Each structure stands twice: as structure tokens, then as C-alpha cells.
PAZAPA-4460 file (N, C-alpha, C; in steps of 0.05 Angstrom, whole numbers, plus 32768, in hexadecimal, padded with zeros to 4 digits):
% residues 324
    n_x    n_y    n_z   ca_x   ca_y   ca_z    c_x    c_y    c_z   seq   type   mol
   7E30   8D8D   8A83   7E39   8D75   8A8B   7E55   8D74   8AA3     1      M     A
   7E58   8D66   8AB1   7E5E   8D61   8AC4   7E83   8D55   8AB9     2      K     A
   7E92   8D5D   8AC5   7EB3   8D60   8ABB   7EB6   8D41   8ABD     3      L     A
   7EA6   8D33   8AD9   7EB5   8D17   8AD6   7EA5   8D02   8ABC     4      S     A
   7E83   8D0E   8AB7   7E7C   8D02   8AA0   7E8D   8D07   8A85     5      T     A
   7E97   8D19   8A85   7EA0   8D28   8A69   7EBD   8D13   8A6E     6      L     A
   7ED1   8D10   8A81   7EE5   8D02   8A84   7EE9   8CE0   8A79     7      L     A
   7ED6   8CD7   8A7F   7EC1   8CC3   8A83   7EBD   8CB9   8A63     8      L     A
   7EB1   8CCD   8A55   7EA9   8CCF   8A3B   7EBE   8CC5   8A29     9      S     A
   7ED1   8CD7   8A2D   7EF0   8CDE   8A1D   7F03   8CC8   8A2A    10      S     A
   7F03   8CC0   8A40   7F0B   8CA2   8A3A   7F00   8C87   8A30    11      A     A
   7EEC   8C8F   8A2B   7EDC   8C7A   8A1F   7EE2   8C6E   89FC    12      A     A
   7EDF   8C8F   89F3   7EE9   8C95   89DA   7F09   8C88   89D6    13      L     A
   7F16   8C95   89E6   7F32   8C88   89E7   7F32   8C6F   89DE    14      V     A
   7F26   8C5A   89F7   7F27   8C46   89F7   7F1D   8C2E   89D3    15      V     A
   7F01   8C3E   89CF   7EFB   8C37   89BB   7F0B   8C3B   89A2    16      A     A
   7F1E   8C49   89A8   7F26   8C5B   898A   7F40   8C44   8983    17      G     A
   7F4E   8C3E   899E   7F66   8C27   8994   7F5F   8C0D   8996    18      S     A
   7F43   8C02   89A2   7F3A   8BEC   8998   7F3A   8BEA   8976    19      A     A
   7F2A   8BFC   896F   7F24   8C00   894F   7F41   8C01   8942    20      Y     A
   7F56   8C14   8947   7F69   8C09   8941   7F78   8BFA   893E    21      A     A
   7F76   8BF0   8956   7F81   8BC9   8955   7F72   8BB8   8942    22      A     A
   7F60   8BB9   8939   7F49   8BA4   8927   7F57   8BB2   8906    23      D     A
   7F68   8BC7   8906   7F6D   8BD2   88ED   7F8B   8BC1   88DE    24      L     A
   7F89   8BBA   88CA   7FA9   8BA5   88C4   7FB9   8BB9   88C3    25      P     A
   7FD2   8BAE   88D5   7FE4   8BC3   88D7   7FF5   8BC8   88BA    26      A     A
   8004   8BE0   88BE   8009   8BEE   889F   8034   8BE1   88A4    27      K     A
   802E   8BD5   8886   804D   8BC9   8882   8061   8BE1   887E    28      K     A
   8075   8BDD   8890   8089   8BF0   8887   8093   8BF1   886C    29      G     A
   80A1   8C05   8866   80AF   8C09   8847   80CD   8BF2   884C    30      A     A
   80C6   8BDF   883A   80E5   8BD6   8831   80FB   8BE5   883C    31      P     A
   810E   8BD5   8842   8132   8BE7   8849   8137   8BDF   882D    32      A     A
   8141   8BF9   8830   8153   8C09   8815   816E   8BF3   8810    33      A     A
   816F   8BE5   87F9   818B   8BD1   87F9   81AC   8BE6   87F5    34      K     A
   81BA   8BD6   8804   81CB   8BEA   8807   81DB   8BEE   87EE    35      A     A
   81E4   8C09   87E2   81F8   8C08   87CF   8214   8BFA   87C7    36      P     A
   8218   8BF2   87BA   8237   8BE3   87B4   824C   8C04   87B8    37      A     A
   8260   8BF5   87C7   826C   8C0C   87BF   828B   8C0B   87C0    38      T     A
   8293   8C1C   87BE   82B2   8C20   87A7   82C9   8C10   87C1    39      G     A
   82E1   8C0A   87BE   82F7   8C09   87C7   8307   8C11   87C1    40      C     A
   8313   8C31   87C3   8325   8C3A   87C0   8346   8C36   87C4    41      P     A
   8346   8C2A   87D7   8366   8C23   87E0   8366   8C0C   87D0    42      A     A
   835B   8C01   87BF   835A   8BEB   87B1   8364   8BF4   8794    43      F     A
   8352   8C08   878D   835B   8C1A   876E   8337   8C19   8758    44      G     A
   833B   8C23   8749   831F   8C20   8738   831D   8BFC   8734    45      A     A
   82FC   8BFB   8734   82ED   8BE5   872A   82E3   8BDB   873C    46      G     A
   82F9   8BDA   8752   82EE   8BC4   8775   82DB   8BD6   877C    47      F     A
   82C0   8BBF   8787   82AB   8BC6   8793   82AB   8BBA   87AC    48      F     A
   82A0   8BC1   87C3   829B   8BB1   87DD   828A   8B9C   87DC    49      Q     A
   828A   8B83   87E0   8278   8B6B   87E9   8265   8B74   87F8    50      I     A
   824E   8B75   87FE   8238   8B7E   8813   8237   8B69   882C    51      P     A
   823D   8B7F   883D   8235   8B68   8852   825A   8B5F   885C    52      G     A
   826F   8B70   8852   8288   8B6D   885F   8297   8B7D   8857    53      G     A
   82AE   8B73   8854   82CA   8B93   884F   82DC   8B7F   883E    54      E     A
   82D3   8B66   882B   82E1   8B63   8813   82D9   8B72   87FA    55      T     A
   82EA   8B77   87E6   82E9   8B8B   87D4   82EF   8B76   87BB    56      C     A
   82E2   8B7A   87A4   82E4   8B63   878C   82D9   8B74   8766    57      I     A
   82EB   8B6E   8761   82F3   8B7B   8745   82EA   8B5E   872F    58      K     A
   82D9   8B6C   871D   82E4   8B52   8710   82E3   8B67   86EE    59      F     A
   82EE   8B55   86DB   82F7   8B5F   86BE   8306   8B47   86B4    60      S     A
   8308   8B4C   8699   830A   8B3C   8687   8310   8B4F   866D    61      G     A
   8304   8B39   8655   8301   8B3D   8635   82F6   8B31   8625    62      Y     A
   82EE   8B2E   8615   82DF   8B1D   8605   82F0   8B2C   85E4    63      V     A
   82FC   8B12   85D5   8305   8B1D   85B8   8309   8B06   85A7    64      R     A
   830F   8B10   8597   8306   8AFF   857E   8329   8B08   8565    65      S     A
   833B   8AEE   8565   834C   8AFA   854D   834B   8AE6   8537    66      D     A
   8351   8AF3   8524   8354   8AED   850E   836D   8AEA   8500    67      F     A
   837B   8ADC   84F6   8391   8AD9   84EE   8395   8AC5   84CA    68      A     A
   83AB   8AD4   84C1   83A6   8AD2   84A8   83C4   8AC7   8497    69      N     A
   83C6   8AB5   848A   83E6   8AAF   847F   83DA   8AA8   8469    70      T     A
   83F0   8A98   8458   83ED   8A9C   843B   83DA   8A83   8431    71      S     A
   83D7   8A71   844B   83CC   8A55   8445   83B4   8A5A   845C    72      A     A
   83AE   8A64   846C   8391   8A5F   8479   8387   8A7B   8487    73      T     A
   8371   8A77   8495   836C   8A94   84A0   835F   8A7F   84B8    74      T     A
   835F   8A89   84C8   8348   8A83   84EC   8344   8A94   84F9    75      T     A
   8337   8A89   850D   8321   8A9E   8514   8323   8A93   8534    76      I     A
   8328   8A9F   853F   832B   8A99   8562   8329   8AAB   8578    77      T     A
   830A   8A9F   8581   8300   8ABA   8592   8304   8AA8   85AD    78      P     A
   82FF   8AC2   85C0   8316   8AB6   85D9   82FA   8ACB   85F4    79      T     A
   82FE   8ABF   8600   82F8   8AD2   862A   830B   8ACA   8637    80      A     A
   8307   8AE3   8647   831A   8AE3   865B   8302   8AF1   8672    81      R     A
   8308   8AE1   868B   82F5   8AEA   86AE   8311   8AEB   86BF    82      L     A
   8310   8B07   86CB   832D   8AFE   86DC   8315   8B0C   86FA    83      A     A
   831F   8AFF   870E   830F   8B07   8724   831C   8B0C   8738    84      V     A
   831D   8B26   8750   8335   8B37   875C   832A   8B39   8770    85      D     A
   8334   8B26   8787   8325   8B2D   87A9   8336   8B32   87C5    86      V     A
   832F   8B50   87C9   8344   8B5B   87D8   833F   8B60   87E9    87      R     A
   8348   8B60   8806   8340   8B66   8821   834A   8B6A   8831    88      S     A
   8356   8B7E   8848   8365   8B7E   8854   836F   8B79   886F    89      N     A
   8383   8B6D   8878   8389   8B5E   888B   83A2   8B73   88A1    90      S     A
   83A9   8B5A   88B0   83BF   8B63   88CA   83D5   8B62   88B9    91      D     A
   83DA   8B5B   88A5   83EE   8B54   8893   83F5   8B5E   8880    92      L     A
   83DC   8B6F   8878   83D3   8B7D   8862   83C9   8B7A   884E    93      G     A
   83C5   8B83   8831   83B1   8B77   881C   83AC   8B5D   881C    94      A     A
   839B   8B4F   881B   8399   8B33   8811   838E   8B31   87FB    95      I     A
   839F   8B22   87E3   8394   8B27   87C1   838A   8B08   87B7    96      Q     A
   8370   8B09   87B5   836C   8AE6   87A6   8361   8AF0   8787    97      S     A
   8373   8ADD   8779   836D   8ADC   8763   8370   8ACE   8743    98      V     A
   8352   8AC9   8736   834B   8AB7   872C   8349   8AC2   8710    99      F     A
   8353   8AB2   86F9   8351   8ABD   86E1   834F   8AA1   86C7   100      R     A
   8337   8AA9   86B9   8339   8A92   86A4   8332   8A9F   8691   101      T     A
   8346   8A8C   867B   833E   8A8D   865A   8336   8A79   8649   102      T     A
   831F   8A88   863C   830C   8A68   8632   830D   8A6E   861E   103      M     A
   8309   8A5C   8600   8300   8A65   85F4   82F0   8A47   85DD   104      S     A
   82DA   8A50   85D2   82CB   8A45   85C8   82D5   8A2B   85BC   105      P     A
   82E2   8A28   85A9   82F8   8A11   8598   830F   8A09   85A5   106      N     A
   830D   8A0D   85C5   832A   8A00   85D6   833E   8A0B   85C8   107      G     A
   8349   8A27   85B9   835E   8A24   85B0   8372   8A32   85C3   108      A     A
   8363   8A38   85E0   837B   8A49   85F1   838B   8A2C   85FA   109      I     A
   83A8   8A35   85FE   83B7   8A1E   860A   83B4   8A12   861F   110      S     A
   83A1   8A25   8639   83A2   8A1E   8658   8381   8A0D   8654   111      A     A
   8379   8A05   863D   8368   89F2   8640   8351   89F7   8646   112      N     A
   8353   8A15   864E   8333   8A23   8650   8333   8A20   8673   113      N     A
   834C   8A1B   8680   8351   8A1C   869F   8353   8A3B   86AA   114      K     A
   835D   8A34   86C8   8365   8A4E   86CB   8377   8A49   86CB   115      A     A
   838C   8A6D   86BD   83A3   8A76   86AF   83AE   8A7D   86C6   116      D     A
   839F   8A8B   86DE   83A4   8A9A   86F2   8393   8A8E   8704   117      R     A
   83A0   8A8D   8721   8394   8A85   8742   83AD   8A7F   8758   118      A     A
   83AE   8A9D   875B   83C0   8A9D   8778   83B0   8AB1   8787   119      Y     A
   83C5   8AB0   87A4   83C2   8AC2   87B7   83DA   8ACB   87BA   120      I     A
   83D3   8AE5   87C3   83E8   8AFC   87CF   83E5   8B06   87DF   121      S     A
   83FC   8B0B   87F0   83FD   8B16   8812   8417   8B1E   880F   122      V     A
   841E   8B30   8820   8434   8B3F   8827   844E   8B44   8817   123      A     A
   844A   8B41   87F8   8459   8B3F   87EA   845B   8B1D   87DD   124      G     A
   844E   8B0B   87F0   844C   8AEE   87E4   843F   8ADF   87D4   125      L     A
   843D   8AD1   87B9   8426   8AC7   87B6   8430   8AB0   87AD   126      S     A
   841B   8AA3   87AE   8412   8A84   87A8   8400   8A7B   8799   127      V     A
   8405   8A64   8783   83F5   8A5E   876F   8403   8A64   875B   128      G     A
   83F0   8A6B   874C   83F0   8A74   8720   83F6   8A91   871F   129      K     A
   8405   8A95   8719   8403   8AAA   8714   8413   8ABC   86FB   130      Y     A
   8413   8AD3   86F2   8421   8AE0   86DE   8439   8AD4   86D6   131      G     A
   844E   8AD3   86C0   846D   8ACD   86C2   8475   8AEC   86C4   132      A     A
   848C   8ADC   86D5   8496   8AF5   86E2   84B9   8AF7   86C8   133      I     A
   84B5   8AE7   86BE   84CD   8AE5   86A4   84C6   8AED   868B   134      T     A
   84B8   8AFB   8687   84B4   8B05   8667   84BB   8B26   8669   135      D     A
   84D0   8B27   865D   84E0   8B3F   865D   84DC   8B4B   8641   136      V     A
   84C8   8B4C   8631   84C9   8B5B   8619   84BE   8B75   8622   137      A     A
   84C6   8B88   8610   84BA   8BA6   8617   849A   8BAC   860E   138      A     A
   8490   8B96   8601   8479   8B9E   85ED   846F   8B80   85E5   139      Y     A
   8458   8B76   85DF   844F   8B56   85D9   843C   8B62   85C2   140      N     A
   8440   8B56   85A5   8428   8B5D   8599   8419   8B49   859A   141      G     A
   8409   8B42   8583   83F3   8B29   8587   83F9   8B13   857D   142      T     A
   840F   8B08   8569   841C   8AF8   856C   8430   8AEE   8575   143      G     A
   8433   8B01   8593   844F   8AF5   859E   8452   8AEA   85B9   144      T     A
   845B   8AD3   85C0   8450   8AC5   85DA   8465   8AD7   85E6   145      A     A
   8465   8ACD   8602   846D   8AD8   8614   8490   8AD6   860F   146      A     A
   849B   8AE9   8610   84B9   8AFD   8605   84D0   8AFB   861F   147      I     A
   84E0   8AE4   8621   84F5   8AE2   8634   84ED   8ABC   863F   148      G     A
   84DF   8ABD   8634   84D6   8A98   863A   84C7   8A99   8657   149      G     A
   84C0   8A80   865C   84B4   8A77   8672   848D   8A74   8674   150      G     A
   848D   8A7D   8654   846B   8A74   8654   845C   8A96   8666   151      G     A
   8446   8A91   8660   8436   8AA9   8669   8432   8AA7   868C   152      D     A
   842C   8A91   8691   8435   8A8F   86B2   843C   8A7F   86C1   153      S     A
   8442   8A82   86E3   8457   8A70   86E9   8445   8A6F   8704   154      G     A
   8449   8A53   8709   8438   8A46   871E   8455   8A3B   8735   155      T     A
   8446   8A4B   8747   8460   8A49   8767   845E   8A5A   8779   156      G     A
   8467   8A63   8784   846D   8A77   879A   8489   8A8A   8799   157      V     A
   847E   8AA0   8797   8494   8ABC   878A   8489   8AD0   87A9   158      K     A
   849E   8AE4   87A8   849D   8AED   87B9   84B7   8B0B   87B7   159      Y     A
   84A4   8B26   87B7   84AC   8B36   87B2   84AD   8B4D   87C7   160      T     A
   84CD   8B56   87BE   84D5   8B6C   87DA   84E1   8B81   87CA   161      M     A
   84DB   8B96   87D5   84E8   8BB0   87D2   850A   8BB4   87D5   162      A     A
   851B   8BC2   87BF   8535   8BBF   87CA   8540   8BD1   87BA   163      V     A
   853D   8BEE   87D2   8541   8C07   87C7   8529   8C14   87B6   164      G     A
   852E   8C21   879D   851F   8C21   8794   850C   8C07   877D   165      P     A
   8518   8BFB   8776   8516   8BE4   8768   8500   8BCC   877F   166      A     A
   84F6   8BB8   8776   84EF   8B99   877E   84F5   8B88   876F   167      N     A
   84FC   8B75   878B   8508   8B60   877D   84F4   8B41   8789   168      L     A
   84F5   8B34   8771   84E1   8B1E   8769   84F1   8AFF   877B   169      T     A
   84ED   8AF4   8782   84F8   8AE0   8782   84E1   8AC6   8780   170      L     A
   84EB   8AAB   8776   84D5   8A9B   8772   84DE   8A7D   876B   171      A     A
   84CA   8A72   8778   84D1   8A4B   8771   84B7   8A40   8760   172      G     A
   84BB   8A42   8745   84A5   8A37   8740   84AA   8A1B   8722   173      Q     A
   8495   8A1B   8710   8498   8A0A   86F7   8488   8A24   86E9   174      T     A
   848F   8A23   86CA   848A   8A35   86B2   847E   8A1F   869E   175      N     A
   8467   8A30   8691   8460   8A1C   8681   8478   8A25   8675   176      S     A
   8473   8A08   865F   848D   8A0D   8644   8495   8A00   864B   177      G     A
   84AB   89F9   8665   84BE   89EC   8676   84B2   89C9   8669   178      V     A
   84C8   89BE   865F   84BC   89A0   8656   84C2   898E   8669   179      S     A
   84C2   8976   865E   84BA   8961   867C   84D0   895C   868C   180      S     A
   84EC   8964   867F   8500   895E   868B   850B   896C   869C   181      G     A
   84F8   897C   86A2   84FD   898A   86BE   84FA   8986   86DC   182      A     A
   850F   897D   86E8   850D   896A   8705   8502   8979   8714   183      T     A
   8508   8994   871E   84FC   89A3   8736   84F6   89BF   872B   184      G     A
   84F0   89CF   8744   84E0   89EE   8735   8500   89FB   8738   185      S     A
   84F8   8A0F   871F   8504   8A1E   8725   8507   8A34   8730   186      D     A
   8526   8A40   8737   8524   8A61   874E   8530   8A6F   873F   187      V     A
   851D   8A8A   873F   8521   8AA1   872E   8527   8AB3   873F   188      L     A
   8535   8AC9   8735   8535   8AE3   8745   8539   8AF8   8733   189      A     A
   8525   8B05   872F   851E   8B1C   871F   8525   8B37   8727   190      I     A
   8526   8B4A   8727   8530   8B66   872C   8522   8B7C   871C   191      L     A
   8517   8B92   871F   850B   8BA0   870B   84FD   8BB7   871F   192      S     A
   8503   8BCB   870A   84FC   8BF1   8714   8500   8BFD   8703   193      G     A
   84FD   8C18   870C   84FE   8C2E   86F9   8503   8C43   8701   194      S     A
   851B   8C58   86F2   852F   8C67   86F3   851E   8C7F   86E1   195      A     A
   8510   8C96   86EA   850A   8CA8   86DB   84FD   8C9D   86C6   196      G     A
   8500   8C9D   86AD   84F8   8C99   8699   84F6   8C7A   8690   197      M     A
   8512   8C70   869A   8516   8C53   868D   850E   8C47   86A3   198      V     A
   8504   8C2B   869B   84FD   8C13   86AB   850E   8BF4   86A4   199      N     A
   8518   8BEA   86B7   851F   8BCF   86BA   8522   8BBD   86C5   200      Y     A
   8524   8BA5   86B6   8528   8B8B   86C0   8537   8B78   86BD   201      T     A
   8548   8B68   86D1   855A   8B53   86D0   8556   8B46   86DC   202      A     A
   855E   8B2A   86DB   854E   8B0F   86E0   8565   8AF9   86E2   203      G     A
   856B   8AE9   86E9   8578   8ACF   86F0   8561   8AB8   86F4   204      Y     A
   8568   8A99   86E8   8555   8A85   86F3   8569   8A6E   86EF   205      V     A
   856B   8A64   8706   856F   8A3E   8704   855B   8A2F   86FB   206      S     A
   8566   8A1E   86E7   8552   8A04   86DB   8556   89EC   86DC   207      H     A
   8554   89D8   86F6   8557   89BE   86FA   8549   89A9   86E8   208      P     A
   8559   8999   86D2   8555   8989   86C2   855A   8974   86C9   209      Y     A
   8554   8956   86B8   8561   8945   86BE   8578   8938   86B6   210      S     A
   858D   894E   86AE   85A7   8949   869A   85BB   895E   86B0   211      G     A
   85AE   896B   86BC   85BD   897C   86CF   85A9   8998   86D4   212      G     A
   85B9   89B3   86D6   85A6   89CA   86E2   85AF   89D9   86CC   213      T     A
   85A1   89ED   86BD   859E   89FE   86AE   8599   8A1A   86B8   214      G     A
   85A1   8A37   86A9   859D   8A46   86B6   8599   8A5F   86A3   215      Y     A
   858E   8A74   86A7   8586   8A89   8696   858E   8AA6   869E   216      A     A
   8596   8AB8   8689   8599   8AD2   8690   8581   8AE7   8687   217      Y     A
   8579   8AF8   868D   855E   8B07   867E   8565   8B25   868A   218      L     A
   855B   8B36   867C   8552   8B55   8684   854C   8B5F   8668   219      G     A
   853A   8B78   866C   8535   8B92   865A   8535   8BA8   8671   220      A     A
   8530   8BBB   865B   853D   8BD7   865E   852E   8BDF   864A   221      I     A
   8516   8BF5   864B   8509   8C0D   8647   8507   8C29   864F   222      S     A
   84FC   8C34   8633   8502   8C59   8640   84EE   8C62   8629   223      A     A
   84D7   8C6D   863D   84CC   8C78   8631   84C9   8C9C   8634   224      T     A
   84C2   8CA5   8613   84CE   8CC8   8619   84B2   8CCB   8610   225      S     A
   84A0   8CDA   8614   8487   8CEC   860D   8476   8CD0   8601   226      G     A
   8471   8CCF   85E3   845D   8CB9   85E5   846F   8CA1   85D4   227      A     A
   848B   8CA1   85D7   8496   8C8E   85C3   84A4   8C7E   85DE   228      V     A
   8499   8C65   85DB   84B1   8C50   85F6   84BA   8C37   85E0   229      T     A
   84DD   8C38   85E5   84EE   8C2E   85DC   84F5   8C16   85EC   230      V     A
   84FF   8BF6   85E6   84FD   8BE7   85F5   8517   8BD5   85EC   231      G     A
   8528   8BD3   85FA   8541   8BB7   85F7   8533   8BA3   860D   232      L     A
   8545   8B82   8607   8533   8B74   8615   854A   8B4F   860B   233      F     A
   854E   8B44   861F   855D   8B30   8612   8564   8B19   8623   234      G     A
   8565   8B06   861D   8569   8AED   8634   857E   8AD7   8629   235      S     A
   858E   8AC4   863C   85A2   8AB2   8631   8598   8A9B   8641   236      S     A
   85A1   8A8C   863F   859C   8A6B   864A   85B1   8A58   8642   237      A     A
   85B9   8A47   8655   85CB   8A30   864D   85BB   8A1D   8653   238      V     A
   85A8   8A05   864D   859A   89E7   865A   857C   89FE   865D   239      G     A
   857C   8A16   8657   8559   8A1A   8665   854F   8A2C   864F   240      A     A
   854A   8A23   8638   8540   8A2C   861B   852F   8A3A   861F   241      G     A
   8515   8A34   8635   8502   8A3E   8631   84FE   8A59   863E   242      V     A
   8511   8A5F   864C   8517   8A81   8652   8520   8A90   8639   243      Y     A
   8520   8A86   8625   8533   8A91   8608   8516   8A98   85EE   244      T     A
   8504   8A82   85F3   84F6   8A78   85DF   8503   8A61   85D7   245      G     A
   8516   8A60   85D7   8520   8A42   85C6   8516   8A2A   85C8   246      A     A
   8518   8A17   85AC   850B   89F8   85B1   8519   89EB   85C5   247      S     A
   852E   89ED   85C3   854A   89DA   85D7   8541   89E3   85F4   248      T     A
   852D   89D5   8601   852F   89D7   861E   853F   89D1   8635   249      V     A
   8546   89B7   862D   854A   89AA   8648   8561   8999   8644   250      D     A
   857B   89A3   8623   858E   899A   8621   85AA   89A2   862F   251      T     A
   85C0   898B   8639   85CD   8999   8645   85EC   89AA   8636   252      S     A
   85ED   89BC   8641   85FE   89D3   8635   85F3   89E0   8616   253      G     A
   85D9   89E1   861A   85D0   89E6   8601   85C0   8A08   8602   254      A     A
   85D4   8A16   85F0   85D6   8A38   85F1   85C3   8A3F   85E0   255      N     A
   85B3   8A4C   85EC   85A1   8A67   85E0   859C   8A80   85EC   256      S     A
   8599   8A90   85D9   8594   8AAA   85E0   8578   8ABB   85CF   257      S     A
   8570   8AD5   85D6   855A   8ADF   85CA   8560   8AFE   85CD   258      Q     A
   855A   8B0D   85C0   8562   8B24   85C6   854E   8B3D   85A8   259      G     A
   8549   8B53   85B5   8533   8B60   85A4   8532   8B76   85AE   260      G     A
   8521   8B89   859B   851D   8BA3   85AD   84FF   8BAC   859B   261      L     A
   84F0   8BC6   85A6   84D7   8BCA   859D   84CF   8BEC   85A1   262      S     A
   84C6   8BF5   8597   84B6   8C0A   859A   849D   8C0F   8595   263      V     A
   8496   8C1F   85A9   847C   8C21   85A7   846B   8C42   85A1   264      A     A
   8456   8C46   8599   8455   8C6F   8592   843A   8C66   85A1   265      Y     A
   842F   8C79   85B8   8417   8C7D   85BE   840D   8C96   85B2   266      N     A
   83F5   8C93   85A2   83E9   8CAE   858E   83CE   8CAA   859E   267      Y     A
   83CB   8CAC   85B9   83B3   8CB3   85CE   839D   8C92   85C0   268      G     A
   8390   8C91   85A9   8375   8C80   85B0   8380   8C65   85A6   269      P     A
   83A4   8C61   85A8   83A9   8C46   85A1   83D1   8C48   85A8   270      G     A
   83D3   8C32   8598   83F3   8C31   859B   8400   8C29   8582   271      T     A
   8413   8C2C   8575   8421   8C24   8562   8437   8C11   8567   272      A     A
   843A   8C06   855F   8458   8BEA   8567   8461   8BD7   855B   273      Y     A
   8488   8BDA   855B   848F   8BC5   854C   84A6   8BBC   855B   274      A     A
   84AD   8BA1   8557   84AE   8B94   8566   84C2   8B80   855A   275      E     A
   84DF   8B79   8561   84F1   8B68   8555   84FB   8B5F   8567   276      Y     A
   8502   8B3B   8560   8517   8B30   8571   8522   8B1C   8567   277      Y     A
   8534   8B0F   856F   853F   8AF6   8561   8542   8AE3   8573   278      Q     A
   853B   8AC6   856F   8549   8AB4   857F   855C   8AA2   8573   279      I     A
   8572   8AA2   858B   858C   8A89   8586   858A   8A72   8590   280      N     A
   858A   8A60   8580   857F   8A40   8588   8591   8A31   858A   281      D     A
   85A7   8A2E   8591   85BB   8A16   858B   85CB   8A25   8573   282      S     A
   85C9   8A3D   8568   85E1   8A48   854B   85C7   8A49   853C   283      G     A
   85AE   8A3B   8542   859B   8A4F   852A   8587   8A65   853A   284      T     A
   8587   8A73   851B   857C   8A90   851F   8564   8A8C   851D   285      N     A
   854B   8A95   8531   852E   8A9C   8521   8524   8AB8   852B   286      T     A
   8528   8ACB   850C   8519   8AE1   850A   84FE   8AEA   851C   287      P     A
   84F3   8AF9   8528   84D8   8AFD   8524   84D1   8B20   852F   288      V     A
   84BC   8B28   851E   84AF   8B44   8525   849D   8B41   851A   289      Y     A
   848F   8B5F   8527   8477   8B63   8526   8472   8B7F   8527   290      E     A
   8461   8B84   8518   8454   8BA4   8519   8438   8BA4   8518   291      V     A
   842D   8BBD   8524   840F   8BB7   852E   83FF   8BD1   853A   292      G     A
   83EE   8BD0   853A   83DD   8BEC   854A   83C9   8BE2   8559   293      V     A
   83C7   8BF5   856A   83AB   8BE2   8582   83A0   8BFC   8584   294      N     A
   838B   8BFB   857F   837C   8C1D   857F   8360   8C15   858C   295      H     A
   8360   8C25   859D   8340   8C29   85A3   832C   8C3F   8595   296      T     A
   8312   8C2C   8593   8302   8C39   857C   82EE   8C42   858B   297      I     A
   82E1   8C33   85A7   82D2   8C39   85BC   82D9   8C34   85D6   298      A     A
   82D1   8C3C   85DF   82CB   8C37   85FB   82D5   8C11   8609   299      K     A
   82F3   8C10   8609   82ED   8BF7   8617   82F0   8BE4   85FB   300      S     A
   82EF   8BE7   85DF   82E6   8BDD   85CD   8305   8BE4   85B7   301      L     A
   831A   8BCF   85B0   832E   8BD2   859E   8330   8BC0   858F   302      S     A
   8342   8BD1   8572   834B   8BB9   855D   836B   8BBF   855C   303      V     A
   836D   8BA5   8557   8392   8B98   8557   8396   8B8B   853D   304      K     A
   8397   8BA0   851E   83AF   8B9E   850C   83C9   8B8F   850E   305      P     A
   83D6   8B7B   8501   83F3   8B75   8507   83FB   8B67   84F6   306      S     A
   841D   8B67   84EE   8422   8B52   84E8   8438   8B47   84F0   307      L     A
   8436   8B2A   84F6   844B   8B20   8501   845A   8B0D   84F0   308      F     A
   8474   8B08   84F8   8482   8AF8   84E3   8496   8AEA   84EC   309      S     A
   8498   8AD2   84EB   84A1   8ABD   84F1   84B6   8AAD   84E2   310      S     A
   84D0   8AAB   84D8   84E2   8A9B   84C8   84CF   8AA3   84AA   311      S     A
   84C8   8A8C   849D   84B5   8A96   847F   849D   8A94   848B   312      S     A
   848A   8A99   84A1   8472   8A9D   84A1   8471   8ABC   84B4   313      T     A
   8455   8AC7   8498   8450   8ADA   84A2   8433   8AD9   84A3   314      N     A
   8429   8AEE   84B4   840D   8ADE   84C2   83FF   8B00   84C6   315      T     A
   83E7   8B03   84BD   83DD   8B22   84C5   83BE   8B15   84D0   316      L     A
   83C4   8B27   84EA   83B1   8B28   8501   83A4   8B3B   84FB   317      Y     A
   8386   8B38   850F   8377   8B4C   8513   836E   8B46   852C   318      L     A
   8369   8B56   8545   8361   8B4D   8556   8350   8B63   855A   319      R     A
   832A   8B5A   8569   8320   8B68   8573   8316   8B61   8585   320      I     A
   831C   8B77   85A1   8317   8B71   85B2   8309   8B8A   85CA   321      N     A
   82F9   8B78   85D7   82E6   8B8F   85EE   82EE   8B81   8610   322      R     A
   82F6   8B9B   8615   8301   8B96   863B   82EA   8B96   864A   323      D     A
   82E4   8B8B   8660   82D0   8B94   866E   82DB   8B97   8692   324      F     A
***
């Protein structure tokens, strides 16, 4: 066979093979693998990066049931909490946005099933509804509200800065629990820090109301040695009884105070605690105490039996709580 004939035959086969391949259905490529969620170690455990950006998010909360028994009644209060914490870095530092809502099927939550946290923080400045900065108790049990007054949260603007080894928080805010007699925002200054095994908090509050301007001082100190933590706390107010837990809130010259102590023992899977304090509201003393145990029985699942007493009322509590 001549060389030219061989070359022509080979070229014809290549062209025919290409034409046949063109008639075949195109082979689909493998689907692109989805990018796995990645953690955000700079912001701590539980945060993961939102795909397609540099923003990190964390979901947390709990589902719980509280059983309360007095000599007259037995109540069951189920609640659920969902918190969303969103963070990202910027030229100003980390930007944080927090939303939290606590809900109850029977509407027993004082926040009326609305958001009890909603604030933005950057470079030490927070704006919105954040946690109370006047709660000075070393330990809070099942039946105990925020000790030191001012409710569970504050709404306003606060700024936290480092002052040597301590942190100083300045705020202008309204606090849940302040009566309708308030005429403006309260001004607060809270100093907190630690020295070795000792933690301390001290603060001052100016509280304007229709009859004048009240004020309050508050403070707490606690020390931990091994598994035991002991704390002392107290507050004193004139015309600002909300910061002492007194019922007389906006009354000119009304003196009120609060003082107490707490002991907590950490035994590994749980904590046993005892707390006692006394409120003096214009000469009327109200003693309060609580003892209990917060025990983890499985991962994120805990039970908390306790006895709470205020004046002539004794209440047995049992809390079943599942965190996530």
C-alpha cells in the first residue's frame, strides 16, 4: 500500500470517529462538593462561619420545666430560650450582634414572649437591650430574681473600658423594674475585676424621678478556694429602691438596703449552694434564703431541686433543664 493512501485512510478514520463522538450524549460532570461549615476559633467554641462570607454565627438556648410547690398550690412553668450571636471582624474590632428571646407556652415570662436581649457591640460600646450590670449577687438560685436590683436587663448605651487590671462600665439606661415615676435615663458606673482568687464589683447609680434624683451604691466580693466559692454582696439606696429590691422605688428620702452572703460547692457534675440576704425597705426587713443543688445527669441535661423562702412563704422548686 502506498504511503499516501495509508495517510488518507488514517485521516478519514479520525474524521469519522470525531463525527461519531459528536453524536454521543455529553457526559455530565460530577456535582460540585458542598463546602463544609468551618469553625471560628477566634470567637470561641460553638461559632461557625456562614458560607459565602466571613461572618460567624452561634446558636444557643435551652428548654426547661419548673415545678413549684407551696402549701397551697403546685405550678408547672415550661420555658424555651433561643439566642443568636453573630460576629465579624472589622477595622474597629469585632462587631457583635445578639438577639435572644425567652418564651413560655402559658405566657408566664415577664418579657411577654418578646426579645429580652437585642443589642449591637463594637469596640467596647453596646447599644440596645443587654444584661443587667447591677446584679451583684455572687450566686442566684431558682427562685431568686436579679440581686442588686435593676431587673434582668438594661436598655440603653453602655461602654466598657480597661482601667488597669479592672474594667469600668459607664451606662445611660432604663432598667426593667423602674416605676413610671422615672423622668429620665439612669446613669451608672460599675467597676469590676479580680485579684488572684478574689473577684470584686463596685458601682454607683443616679436615678432621676418626678420627685427629685435618687442614688444607689452597690458592691460584691467573692473568693474561690478549691471547690468552694464564698461571696458577700450588698446595696444601699435613697429614692432608688429598685436597686435594692425594695418595693418603695421612687419616693423622696426613702431609704432601703440589701445585704447577703452565698456559699457554693462544686463537686464535679454539679454545684450545691446556699444563699441568704435581707432587704430593708424603710425600716421593714424581709429575709430571703435558698438552698439547692444543680446536678448534671447527662450531657447538657440537668436537674435542680431547691428550697426558696421569703417571709412566711416556703416554696419547693424542681427545674429540669436541657441546654443546647
